[in-house]
N, C-alpha and C positions, 0 to 999 in steps of 0.2 A: 849670403846665407839667407835660406828660404824657410826657416822655421816658422815665420809668420808671414802671410801674404795678404796683401788687400785684393779682394776679389769681389765680383758681383754675383749675387745669387738670386734666382728667379723664386718668387713666391706668388702663387696664384691670386691671392687677394691684394697684394701690394705692388705688383709689378717688380720692377728692378730695384733692389735696396743695396747700398754700400755696406759692407761688413768686413770685420777683421777676424780670421779664423786661423787655427793652426794649419799647417800644410795639408794635411790628409783629413780635413774635416769634411763636412757634407758638400762643400762647394769643389771639391777635387772629384773627377770623373775617372771612371776605368774603362778599359776596352776589353773585349773578349780575348785579345791577343796578350793581355797583361801588361798593358802600358798604362800609366796614370797621366793625367793632364789636369793642370790648373788653367782656367780659363778667365781672363779679364774681358768681358764682353764690350765694355766701354772703350778700352784702349785697343781691342782686337788683337790681344796677345795670349800666348800660351807658354807654359813651361811643361815639358814632357819627360818622362823617365820610366823605367820598369818598375814594377811592383816588387814588394818583398817576396810575395808568392813565387814570382818568375825567378827572382834572384836565388831563392832557396832551391828551386827546381833546377837551375843551371849549375849550381855548385860554384866552385872558385872561378871567378871571371878573370881571363888572362888578356882580352884583347877587345877593344871596341871601335868598330868602324863607323865614323858619324860623317854626315854631309858637310858641305862647306857653306859659309854664309852666302845668302843669296840664292840658294837651291830652293825650288818650289815643290810642293808635294800636295796631292789630294787626299782627302780622308781615306785610310786603307791602303795608301801606297808605301812600299818598303822604303825607309829612309836610311837604313844602315843595318849592321850586323853586331851581334854580341857573341863572343866566343869564350867558352868555359873549358875546363878540362874534361867535361862531359860531351858537349855539343856545340855547334854553331847555330844560332837562331837569328831569323830576320827580326828587325825592328820595324813595326808599322805606325804611321802617323795616325793618331785618333782624330785628328782634325786636318782641314786643309790650311795651308798658309805658307809663308817664306821664312827659311831659317834666318834668324837674326843673330844667334849667338850659338856657339857649341861649348860644352863643358870641357876646357882644355885640361882639367885636373883628371877627368875621367879617361881622356886619351893617354895622358902619361902615366896614371896610376889607376889601371882598371879595377883593382881590388877595392876601390872606393864604393863601387857598386855593391859589393857584399857587405862593407861596413856601414852603409847608410844609402840604400837604394832609393828611398822616398824623400831625401832632403839634399845632402851634399853630392849625391850621385846621380842628380838630374843629368839628362843627355843634351837636349837642345831646347832653345827658346825660339818661339816663332812669332812673326808680326803678320799683319793682314790676315788674320784668321777668320775663316769663314764660319758658318753656322755649324753648332756642334750637331753631329749625327745623333739621331734619335736612339741608337742602339747602345750609347754610352751608359754606363751604370753608376749609381751612386755607391757609397761605402757599403751600405747593407746588402744591396743586390750584388754587388761584386763578391762580397763574402759568401753569399748563398751560392753564387755561380762557382766559386772555388770549391766549396764544400760538396756540391753536386758532382763536380769533376773528380773528386777524390774517391767517390763510391765506386 
């Protein structure tokens, strides 16, 4: 369960500090392809999933194709597909790293993405995560990005 995650957050005046925050607090980052990522920079790990915005746009999710443990991806690489009754969409890695775990629940019960995309519906965990790309957005910037796209 990831309703609370121990994460590292950068603050300009204090450097890196350890904080505990809800899953989608300011330490969660978002990509323009509508994936979210929680980074633990000290452990070089990440948890990745699709955003609620993406889940709502997709509609009822019926199939999720995820990579296998050990697969390596660069930031921006396609790591799988998500299929709904409306469309099939590619899943993009918001950071580089190696797949350490896949969410078996999502593979056996894809509807969990619709029920809880930003917690129980996480897709993969990565290890050996590289630097976060500069184009990742915080929650506020992502909300503005989604609002702009809706116009």
